[in-house]
C-alpha positions, 0 to 999 in steps of 0.5 A: 166826734167819731160818731158825727163823722160816721153819721155824716158818712152814712147819710151821704151814702144813703143819699147817693144810693137813693139817687142812683136808684132813680131814672129810667133803665134806658133813655136817649135823646138826639141833639136835635130833640132840644130844639124840637117843639111839636104842637100836635103829637099822636100816639100810634096804637101800641104793639102789645105783643103777647099781652093782649089785655094791655091793648087800648089800656096802655094807649089811653094811659100814655095819652092821658099822661101827655094831656096832663102835662099840657106840653102840646096844643093837641094830643091825638090819642090812639083811639082817634088814630085807630078809627082812622086806621079802620076807615082809611086803608092807605093810612092803615098800610102806611102805619103797618109799613112804618112799624114793620120797618122799625121793628125788623130793620130798625129803620124809621122811614122818613117818607112814610113818617111824613105821610103819616104826619100829613094824614093824621095832621100831627107834628110827631108821634109816639111808637109804644111797645109793651115788653111786660104786662103780667103777674109772675114769680121771681125768686119766690116772690109774687110780682106784678111787672109792666114794661115798655119802650117808647120812641118819639118820631119827628114826622118831617124827618122820620128821625127818632128824637127820643127813645126810652125803655123801662119796667116797674116791678111791684111785689105783693103777697095776697092782693094783686096790684092792678097792672093798669095802675102800675102802668100809670106809674111807669108812663109818668116816669117815662113821659117825665124824661121825654123832650118837648 
């Protein structure tokens, strides 16, 4: 009898422990997000910071995750928006101004976001920042670490309807895991939490 009680207790503790390990480090949606269902979503080119090798790779991973889910009629990937940025100075300046205001004063400018939406013909866009994309040592363990932050913006209001940040760490001994594969796992986890 005592053994069954202890076994039940340990099983419950294990389930609670595993349940507590899931989820993102940070994910927050506004109340308006539940009623927001964009048909076309764009992925602005990611701000990769010092992790230049993530440029383009993370954009494609995010776009692929969005397409895979079939939540939207169209996903405008960062490479398409990048072509528009290269060919249209006005569009480029809008995106630069928008990102600068968001990064420096945490302000999602509704006028600029609306113009971006009109020029790109999208209802919402994602702003992605890469926080980690590297191999390093942590407590004498070799690790691969990928982390990012994603904001989903309603172009008509400029409101950030959802924001999330998370990172994944994979340890290794000899063979380094590909950072792009770690990023795919991370993107899948984060996009799962995104309202649509």
